C-alpha positions, 0 to 999 in steps of 0.5 A: 880428359886431357887432349894433346895436340902436336908432338909429345914426349912421354917419359916414365911408365904410362898406362894407356888403357885399362879393362876391368874384369870382374871377380868371376871373369872367365875367358871365352869358352872353347865353343859356343852354339847359340843355335840362333840361326833358325835355318840351314844345317850348321849350328855356328860356333860364336865363341871368340876363342876362335876355334870355329867348332861348328856343329853339323846338324843331322835330322834336328830341325829349327824351332822358332816357337820354342827356345830359350834365347835369340829366337830360335833352338834346335828340336830333336825327335827322340829317334836319331837327330843330332848335332855333330861337333866332330872329333877335335881334341880341343872339344874334349879336355882331359883334366878339367872342363865344364859344360853348359846347356839349356834343355827342354824335354817333351817327356821323360820316358827314356834315357836321353843324352843332351851331351855325349862324347862316347864310343861304347856302352861296353868298353866305356871311354869318353863322358856324357851328360844324361837323363839318368833314371827317367822314372824319377827325372834325375840327371847324371854326369859320367866320366871314364878313365883314360886307361881304356879299361871301362872303368868310370865314375858317375854322379847322379842327382839325389832328387827329382830335378827336371820337369817335362816341357820346361826349360832347365839350365844344366851345368856339369863340371869336372876337375881331375886335380881336385878329383871333383865332379858337380851338377848344377841345375837352374843355377844351383849346385844339387846334392848328387851321389858318386858311384863306380870308381874314384874320380879319375885325375885324367880322362878320355880314352881314344879322345881322338876318335870319339865324336862329340855330339848333342842330342844323340850318342853319335859315336856309340853303338846303334843299340844305345842311341840315347836320343834326345826328345825335346829342345836344346839351346845355348850350349858351351864348353869351358876349359876350367871348372866353373865356380858357383858364381860363374854358373849363376851368371850363365843361368841369368835368373832364367835369361842366359847372357851372351858369352861370346867373349866369356864372362866379363 
């Protein structure tokens, strides 16, 4: 290391500093709820993206005995508990995005949605991730077109992928440009079957009015609450299609990393 004391004249191109980025680098997520607070009615957005998309807790309670990271998680009763992140369009990209969350269900005796930005079961606008068939514990991910026509696309895992009372890491990705949807469970891409319409290049009818929520179909009909029964932890939204290596990093071999600044 060189130390310069006093005045110095520097000529030519000079590199003053350099930050190394890995091959799997990703900027800070759109929102990152660590759910580490352990008290209060707010799940704070920890992302360095600076969007301040805090979640308002309704009914869900803090658990400091069952969590995946950070000493706390949120517990949902399977009835009407939720975390509402509001209607910001920033939360709901329409051409490419990824969701990451740790889930732990008490049981699988109902269709449940850990993530939902959805307004109606009959009209179909928005998207969600869901326990799809609770009799065989498959997982589904659905997106609907931006035409407000009720036409949508669903990917459902081919095999049993979930175990009750066990933490699982779930990532779902959507790329409109590549007409591609993927589901990762515990760090690995799982075989899934597509149904419904062709994967759309753009999604999100009525984006400005749909409530984005965890644990409950907050913006939808009371007839289909799809309420989560169990625990949720470490939720993030990314404004790109995460790669398999990036998903593996988020899984962390079962120990989720802090991604406040993104994937370094």
